[in-house]
C-alpha positions, 0 to 999 in steps of 0.5 A: 152692910146694905141689903138690896131687895127687888120691889113691888112690881105695882107699888114701887116703894114696897118690897116684892111679896116673895121677899117679905119675910126677908126684908123684915128680917133685915130690918129687925137685924138693924141692916140698912135696906133699899129696893130695885126695880128688877123689871126695869133692869131685866126687861126694860135694860134701864139700869138708871130707873132701876136704881132710882130709889137707891141713894147714893152713899157718902162713903164706900158701902158694901152691899148684897143684893137679895133678889131674883137671878140676873144674866152675867151681862145685867149683873154686870151693868147693875154692879157697875152702875151701883159703884157709881153711887159709891155701892159695891156689891159683895161679889164681882161680875166674874165672882157672880158668874163663878159660881151662878154658872155650874161649868164655871164652878165645876173645877172647884167641886169635881170629884165632890160632884156628880160627873158633868159635861156641858155644851154651849147652845148657838143658833145653829145648835142641833141636839143629834149632835150632842147625843153621841157625846152623852152616850160616850160619856155615860154610857147606859147611866141615868142622867140629868139635863139643865142649863148652865143654872137650872133645871126643870126638875118639876117636870121631872120625867118629862124634861129633866131625868134621861134614864138611859144615856145610851137611849138616843130616842128618849135623850132627844125627846128629854132635851128637847122637852127641856129647851122647849120649856126654857125657850128663851130663858135658856141660860148659856148652854146644856149641861148633862150629869149623872144621876146619883142615888140619893136617899129618898125623903118624900114626893113633892106634893104637887108635882110628884117629883122624888125629893131627897136629903139635901142641905144648902149651906150658905158662905160668907167671906170663907165662913159657914153662917147657915146650914138650912134643910133644902126641902120644907116637905119630908122628915129630915129626923134632925139629922145633921150632915158632916160639914168639915170636908165641904168647909175645906172645899169652900176655902178654894172658891173664889167668892164672898157670898155663895151657896153649896147644895149638899146630899146625902146618897143611899149608901151613906156618903155625901156629895156636893149638888152645885154651887150658887151665887149667894145673892140669888140663892133662895131661903128655904122656908124653914129658915130661921131668918133673923139669925140669918141677916144678923150674920150677914151683918156681923161678918 
């Protein structure tokens, strides 16, 4: 298995500092590694320049990318260019977006995850056009807003959380703030999700955002390979989540490598928060990285 990491913007032959620990773990796990130039791919749209340090393989080689998020179009270009070097990423472009974009994955987790609706954002999109739909769908329930991939949860009250979906003035304000924050980085459209009352863990030491009891599960080729505490702050009290139902759900998901974030509600039940492509999903600081990369090479 070949592991592709982003390189250091300043020293191209060194790994991105944010992935140094993962890179070291992959080397210790005796996996083959290579570096790509992320900025060349994302900003310059020059995939050949991005892959200049990646050697063509003598035979077909499976690979996993561990780096920053890519748009669906950039991932497809990346995927096809690697195939010309005899390298095949573990997830096809279709599989990448199937878990990376919540609307694409919703069909697999509906009933296990907060009720959600979404809308694409085109050039003529107006916030006021979506407010009646939000109110009709959620009534007075609290909701959160995000794009197809990310929220702005570290600015919780200003651009993420809407306490009452029927309060159009407040909803307009929060959605406006979120769209302004995302700017040109807003991905595809807007998603509105029912806010679930989760078991409180602690408050984030910097943003003050409420942290709740959540875990990140990594699945590789249908097998659960890792369970991590989602947050590096707060006392999880050694609690282990019940996994059987989530493992069953995972068997129907069309992806070779993905994450499933789960959370405990205040009433003691467990839900799925969202899925993610395993190649661009972060690994918490509390993770045992060597074990993680050994599993990537084992299966």
